[in-house]
C-alpha atoms as one frame of an Amber mdcrd trajectory, in Angstrom:
protein
  -6.303 -16.930  19.204  -7.896 -14.747  21.930 -10.132 -12.695  19.682 -13.526
 -13.147  18.028 -15.132 -11.011  15.441 -18.246 -10.221  17.786 -15.623  -8.433
  20.257 -14.150  -5.971  17.456 -15.432  -2.644  17.339 -16.428  -1.409  14.016
 -16.998   2.231  14.851 -15.355   4.782  12.177 -12.086   6.345  13.072 -11.114
   9.857  12.376  -8.733  10.687   9.611  -5.337  12.388  10.723  -2.584  13.387
   8.808   0.386  11.250   9.622   2.788  13.131  12.143  -0.171  15.213  13.282
  -0.515  13.216  16.516   2.023  11.155  18.477   2.198   7.521  18.003   3.759
   4.471  16.319   3.720   2.731  13.117   4.023  -0.995  14.138   5.859  -2.683
  11.388   5.880  -6.625  11.208   8.965  -7.889   8.965  11.066 -10.869   8.860
  14.707  -9.610  10.249  16.129 -10.055   6.564  13.598  -7.854   4.684  14.843
  -5.343   2.393  11.711  -3.229   2.972  12.592  -2.409   6.645  14.911   0.530
   5.672  12.434   1.950   3.177   9.728   2.021   5.821  11.954   3.421   8.590
  12.787   6.372   6.070   9.359   6.850   5.190   7.910   6.767   8.827  10.844
   9.469   9.675  10.087  11.808   6.637   6.186  11.741   7.805   7.323  12.545
  11.451   6.209   9.391  12.882   7.797   6.691  15.141   8.304   3.187  14.174
   8.295  -0.043  16.359   9.397  -3.047  14.411   8.337  -6.510  15.045  10.756
  -9.186  13.999  12.140 -12.553  14.350  15.881 -11.451  15.320  17.194  -9.657
  18.433  20.736  -9.581  16.926  20.187  -7.502  13.945  22.513  -4.533  12.969
  19.632  -2.179  12.289  18.731  -0.560  15.771  14.989  -0.536  15.299  14.794
  -4.185  14.688  17.408  -5.062  17.590  15.462  -2.507  20.021  11.859  -3.725
  18.822   9.562  -6.505  19.577  10.951 -10.194  19.130   8.826 -12.937  18.013
   8.836 -16.505  16.318   6.651 -16.196  13.239   6.765 -20.107  12.928   4.456
 -19.578  16.285   1.711 -17.315  15.318  -0.447 -17.711  18.331   2.428 -17.131
  20.644   3.545 -14.111  18.529   0.173 -12.471  18.491  -0.044 -12.498  22.438
   3.458 -11.045  22.530   2.690  -8.256  20.222  -0.699  -7.387  21.806   0.544
  -7.434  25.437   3.558  -5.265  24.480   1.562  -2.460  22.508  -1.702  -2.517
  24.233  -0.479   0.697  26.388   0.822   2.574  23.104  -0.813   4.642  20.739
  -0.456   2.551  17.570  -1.585   4.523  14.442  -1.490   1.671  11.763   0.049
  -1.942  11.544   1.940  -2.950   8.320   3.451  -5.922   6.844   6.533  -5.732
   4.838   6.278  -9.433   3.336   3.609 -11.667   2.451   4.421 -14.179   5.439
   3.431 -11.452   7.788  -0.060 -10.281   6.252  -2.148 -12.709   8.389  -0.725
 -11.865  11.878  -0.829  -8.023  10.864  -4.291  -8.478  10.359  -5.016 -10.136
  13.388  -3.063  -7.677  15.349  -4.764  -4.640  13.752  -8.081  -6.326  14.349
  -7.203  -6.602  17.937  -6.319  -2.988  18.243  -9.422  -1.743  16.486  -7.378
  -0.138  13.783  -8.086  -0.415   9.932  -7.193  -3.727   8.355  -8.322  -6.932
   6.160  -9.768  -9.791   7.581  -7.712 -12.612   8.171 -10.002 -14.464   5.634
  -9.218 -12.077   2.932  -5.385 -12.413   3.469  -5.642 -16.042   3.103  -7.260
 -15.656  -0.399  -4.191 -13.804  -1.254  -1.698 -16.553  -0.833  -3.950 -19.715
  -1.520  -4.462 -19.943  -5.336  -7.204 -22.438  -5.139  -9.239 -20.585  -2.418
  -8.876 -17.406  -4.556 -10.259 -18.972  -7.930 -13.186 -20.299  -6.040 -14.006
 -17.094  -4.450 -13.465 -15.390  -7.929 -15.951 -17.676  -9.669 -18.401 -17.379
  -6.728 -18.527 -13.759  -7.165 -19.095 -13.711 -11.218 -15.427 -12.488 -11.896
 -13.872 -13.868 -15.085 -11.707 -16.647 -14.362 -10.193 -19.421 -16.448 -11.269
 -23.097 -16.430  -9.594 -24.609 -13.857  -9.412 -27.865 -11.342  -7.796 -28.468
  -8.234  -6.480 -32.094  -8.161  -4.397 -34.356  -5.971  -0.604 -34.696  -7.288
  -1.230 -38.366  -7.017  -4.237 -38.327  -9.551  -2.406 -36.272 -12.105  -1.914
 -39.404 -14.536  -5.936 -40.188 -14.010  -6.914 -36.567 -14.387  -4.769 -35.764
 -17.327  -7.138 -36.722 -20.234  -9.897 -34.230 -18.695  -8.177 -31.203 -19.601
  -8.338 -29.076 -22.708  -4.729 -28.167 -23.600  -2.578 -25.956 -23.088  -3.011
 -25.410 -19.298  -0.713 -24.288 -16.341  -0.195 -25.915 -13.251   0.444 -24.076
 -10.306   1.380 -24.825  -6.598  -1.241 -23.659  -4.232   0.770 -21.704  -1.761
   4.002 -20.651  -3.633   4.231 -16.924  -4.474   5.371 -15.349  -7.715   6.019
 -17.806 -10.668   7.910 -20.260  -8.685   6.757 -23.882  -9.863   4.362 -22.202
 -12.391   4.536 -24.565 -15.626   2.577 -24.665 -18.828   1.826 -27.928 -20.414
   0.761 -28.473 -23.898  -0.369 -32.104 -23.464  -0.968 -35.020 -20.850   2.653
 -36.188 -21.213   3.962 -32.467 -20.423   1.436 -32.028 -17.730   2.574 -35.353
 -16.027   6.298 -34.113 -16.340   5.540 -30.641 -15.007   3.627 -32.012 -11.963
   6.518 -34.453 -11.063   8.848 -31.392 -11.137   6.398 -29.419  -8.828   6.387
 -32.291  -6.575  10.156 -32.169  -6.245   9.984 -28.334  -5.837   7.341 -28.779
  -2.798   9.650 -31.184  -1.195  11.740 -28.083  -0.187   9.239 -25.608   0.855
   8.044 -26.735   4.085   4.473 -26.719   2.931   2.361 -29.331   4.420  -1.004
 -30.907   4.251  -3.447 -29.834   1.463  -1.351 -27.134   0.014   1.513 -29.805
  -0.151  -0.635 -32.482  -1.854  -2.703 -30.553  -4.166  -2.382 -28.288  -7.303
  -4.036 -25.736  -9.388  -4.633 -26.774 -12.923  -6.134 -24.021 -15.263  -6.568
 -23.072 -18.839  -3.683 -21.021 -20.078  -4.966 -17.631 -21.180  -3.389 -16.177
 -24.302  -2.939 -12.217 -24.101  -0.772  -9.253 -22.723  -0.057  -8.940 -19.087
  -0.239  -6.079 -16.600   0.216  -5.112 -13.091  -1.941  -2.938 -11.234  -0.975
  -0.904  -8.080  -3.679   0.395  -5.689  -4.770   0.827  -2.404  -7.866  -0.180
  -0.369  -9.214   2.624   2.137 -12.348   1.591   3.830 -13.215  -0.859   1.307
 -12.628   1.398  -1.682 -10.278   0.638  -4.403  -7.652   3.781  -5.101  -5.541
   3.387  -8.136  -1.968   4.360  -7.999  -0.488   3.321 -11.120  -0.749   0.473
 -14.082   2.553  -1.238 -15.085   2.933  -2.849 -18.784   4.671  -6.006 -19.033
   5.770  -5.586 -22.567   7.597  -9.170 -23.186   5.200 -11.893 -23.851   4.614
 -14.547 -20.876   3.556 -17.687 -22.753   5.714 -20.102 -20.708   6.730 -22.865
 -20.310   7.858 -20.903 -17.095   6.468 -17.350 -16.252   9.565 -15.229 -15.140
   8.541 -11.529 -14.905  11.219  -9.229 -16.612  10.123  -5.577 -17.567   7.711
  -3.534 -15.988   7.025  -0.046 -17.575   4.797   2.916 -16.795   2.644   5.048
 -17.562   0.525   2.147 -19.405   0.164   2.233 -23.322  -3.293   0.770 -22.970
  -6.089   2.984 -24.373  -8.758   4.435 -22.182 -11.436   1.416 -22.675  -8.816
  -1.058 -22.146  -7.714   0.733 -18.791 -11.290   1.125 -17.668 -11.902  -2.612
 -18.078  -8.605  -3.726 -16.391  -9.312  -1.302 -13.423 -13.159  -2.372 -13.313
 -12.108  -6.095 -13.288  -9.574  -5.562 -10.405 -12.241  -3.654  -8.438 -14.755
  -6.606  -8.838 -12.057  -8.924  -7.802 -11.191  -6.880  -5.047 -15.119  -7.032
  -4.010 -14.720 -10.972  -4.371 -11.712 -10.849  -1.944 -13.013  -8.410   0.382
  -9.825  -6.548   1.548 -10.669  -3.481   3.435  -7.456  -1.403   4.098  -4.047
  -1.554   2.858  -1.965  -2.021  -0.524  -3.248  -4.129  -3.431  -0.756  -5.581
  -6.152  -2.916  -7.188  -9.007  -1.628  -9.281 -12.056  -3.999  -9.737 -15.102
  -4.208 -10.434 -18.470  -6.495  -8.824 -21.372  -7.860 -11.584 -23.496 -10.182
 -11.574 -26.401 -13.025 -12.082 -23.671 -11.909  -9.409 -21.579  -9.592  -9.055
 -18.666  -9.139 -11.784 -16.291  -7.187 -11.848 -13.041  -4.211 -13.871 -12.424
  -3.445 -12.995  -9.014  -4.076 -10.263  -6.122  -2.030  -9.914  -3.155  -2.399
  -7.620  -0.120   0.921  -6.192  -0.298   2.744  -3.753  -2.537   4.583  -4.519
  -5.604   7.414  -7.012  -4.898  11.130  -6.665  -5.255  12.653  -3.395  -5.525
  10.161  -2.308  -8.025   8.382   0.156  -5.634  11.181   2.494  -6.641   9.181
   2.861  -9.853   6.435   4.653  -7.856   8.927   7.292  -6.944  10.445   7.700
 -10.400   7.005   7.925 -12.102   4.758   9.729  -9.328   7.313  11.505  -7.307
   6.400  10.029  -4.177   7.808   7.148  -2.265   5.728   4.024  -2.183   6.226
   3.392   1.524   5.096   6.986   2.402   1.840   6.377   0.446   1.416   3.028
   2.054   1.741   4.671   5.682  -0.655   7.410   4.591  -3.163   4.838   3.094
  -3.038   3.169   6.351  -3.911   6.175   8.384  -6.733   6.667   5.743  -5.274
   9.377   3.752  -6.168   8.902  -0.104  -2.949   9.016  -2.183  -2.629  12.290
  -4.059  -1.545  11.202  -7.784  -0.307  13.616 -10.105  -2.121  14.255 -13.553
   0.887  13.390 -15.531   3.373  10.576 -14.671   6.955  10.399 -15.870   8.196
   7.352 -17.839  10.200   4.681 -15.913  10.705   1.246 -15.845  12.604  -1.899
 -14.279  14.124  -5.200 -15.710  13.839  -7.641 -13.001  17.388  -9.332 -14.375
  16.124 -12.994 -14.860  18.461 -15.941 -13.723  18.818 -17.925 -17.297  21.697
 -20.418 -16.199  22.167 -22.703 -13.304  25.475 -22.866 -11.588  27.669 -20.801
  -9.391  28.177 -17.052 -10.018  31.695 -16.139 -10.530  31.699 -12.615 -11.686
  29.376 -10.114 -13.420  31.026  -7.895 -16.242  29.975  -4.889 -17.882  28.428
  -3.021 -14.869  30.151   0.289 -15.337  29.020   0.222 -19.076  25.426  -0.754
 -18.092  25.210   2.208 -15.595  26.431   4.516 -17.882  23.724   3.945 -20.473
  21.555   7.007 -21.099  18.397   7.068 -18.794  19.689   4.525 -16.544  19.048
   5.356 -13.012  20.443   2.554 -11.443  21.735  -1.084 -11.478  21.569  -3.303
  -8.242  22.866  -6.674  -7.848  21.115  -8.824  -5.249  23.128 -12.364  -5.683
  26.892 -12.069  -4.771  29.640 -13.798  -6.548  29.789 -17.612  -5.216  26.357
 -18.095  -4.649  24.206 -20.591  -6.474  21.744 -19.435  -9.440  18.718 -21.282
 -10.049  16.581 -20.591 -12.814  12.578 -20.892 -12.830  10.626 -22.873 -11.814
  12.918 -23.855  -8.946  14.236 -20.505  -8.327  12.533 -17.719  -6.421  15.271
 -14.860  -6.838  16.345 -12.482  -9.582  20.033 -11.596 -10.010  19.016  -7.774
  -9.433  17.187  -4.731 -10.880  17.793  -2.464 -13.706  15.713   1.021 -13.118
  15.240   3.789 -16.129  13.731   7.109 -16.030  13.138   8.829 -19.291  11.080
  11.369 -21.487   8.987   8.733 -23.042   8.096   5.167 -22.502   9.829   3.922
 -25.535  13.193   5.555 -24.434  12.848   3.932 -20.801  12.285   0.430 -22.393
  15.302   0.848 -24.860  17.461   1.807 -22.015  16.552  -1.239 -20.060  17.395
  -3.424 -23.133  20.738  -1.854 -23.821  21.943  -1.823 -20.149  20.862  -5.477
 -19.851  22.643  -6.330 -23.358  25.924  -5.045 -21.609  25.789  -7.438 -18.553
  27.433 -10.839 -18.486  27.118 -13.070 -15.874  29.911 -15.640 -15.614  28.936
 -19.034 -13.882  30.503 -22.290 -13.468  28.717 -25.610 -13.039  27.568 -26.693
  -9.632  29.036 -30.202  -8.994  27.106 -32.354  -6.573  28.463 -35.532  -4.997
  25.769 -38.347  -4.748  25.704 -40.027  -1.749  24.241 -43.852  -1.733
């Protein structure tokens, strides 16, 4: 890279309302990202122009086709291309739609002297081992953990107090995350993770090591917020009402507003703030996953991005503001305006429970007709292969609900899901010698 920390100005920048001055939102996004369209709409509603950096010049989306084309697999060249192209433009903020673009965005924003997270902070959000070490050093609550070579699992298995959870270092979500209740299960889990890693493209240390940490019993929650000049600003807390005890950890229901009491909320938010201080993100969205245990709140993961999937729609259903608009405003150093009373809303990330080829989906009309259901989105088409966790990384789709009460929203999601039937057929593979 052609920049150094000493060359970056840290002088404060003025806060201006988006749309009050000419300029561009620089959006860095893989060409297939579903987040591109919402950000385009949000920028337009705020009176801003948007410039898209992507890896395709043949997109059907005009803003992508007419934007800056780079190869994300060559970050140094991508950085040089972006900076040389935009150096004469007024860039108001730099945004990443996906985890894969976070570090590149950080470097570009740093070069442009815009509010941003340091690349080191971005790295912590997708390296589980480095994150755990940073949290432990900062005195945050962490489970007991070890980073071990995959080749040493059998020799190390007797050193753990079971149950444990084995995690790849660099995969997102719950992919490859497996609970083991004894040494034999840990060995089997690690063999399975090894096969998963074969198909990820990860190399070096992240490919050959994994994190093994104590399983933490307790309810899990998601916290959505925003860092502005190093200060955490809460958007909302999502309950995860279904137990996540393994052996795999597929997320399903998110509901808001949280049913936690005031003391529990304060402890949860306080621990997220302490963990943010350990990661040291300065600017941008924060999505945290945490468990409330008998000994207090423990962070599971923290990402320098918004909530994943289509779940960002919950922000609009609950708070009356589009998430992407809040993100753009936050990156322009405008603190989010959150209503005192939030409406009840929820989403079910439809899990893949059966491997095979999806033949058809039955019951969609009935599910959509369920009271308080806002929408049912199916994201995997007929004829495509379904892979459950821990190998899989996709949901079948999403069911959204908005209701007068938390309980009604939760019940509506359960009812709509019960009306859906996913018909599959086995996947036959030919074994070639």
